[in-house]
C-alpha atoms as one frame of an Amber mdcrd trajectory, in Angstrom:
protein
   0.000   0.000   0.000   2.836   2.390   0.879   4.466   1.772  -2.519   1.228
   2.651  -4.304   0.987   5.945  -2.418   4.608   6.738  -3.320   3.990   5.897
  -6.990   0.904   8.118  -7.097   2.873  10.980  -5.535   5.638  10.460  -8.081
   3.160  10.490 -10.963   1.534  13.676  -9.640   4.975  15.289  -9.373   5.699
  14.484 -13.029   2.303  15.793 -14.157   2.807  19.003 -12.177   6.191  19.523
 -13.839   4.696  18.952 -17.301   2.016  21.518 -16.540   4.631  24.056 -15.421
   6.652  23.561 -18.595   3.768  24.739 -20.787   5.306  23.241 -23.915   8.836
  24.555 -23.421  11.040  22.312 -25.608  14.078  22.873 -23.387  12.078  22.117
 -20.242  10.590  18.967 -21.743  14.070  17.818 -22.740  15.357  18.366 -19.201
  12.378  16.508 -17.725  12.969  13.636 -20.144  16.587  13.377 -18.963  15.493
  13.459 -15.322  12.971  10.683 -15.883  15.486   8.622 -17.861  17.880   8.777
 -14.914  15.182   7.201 -12.743  14.816   4.211 -15.061  17.782   2.146 -13.754
  16.474   2.419 -10.204  12.999   1.406 -11.320  14.349  -1.582 -13.230  16.034
  -2.740 -10.004  12.768  -2.464  -8.110  10.914  -4.438 -10.754  13.527  -7.183
 -10.630  13.232  -7.406  -6.856   9.456  -7.659  -7.048   9.638 -10.532  -9.551
  11.709 -12.743  -7.234
């Protein structure tokens, strides 16, 4: 349950950032890089959950 709450907060954070960017190409690029840097950590969590 705690993980779901954290995931929902994370999703809301991303949506809030997208809204703030208002279509700024540079801002979207920076957000994309930030989200890409999260991917390795998420892959590790998914692997742990599969075991």
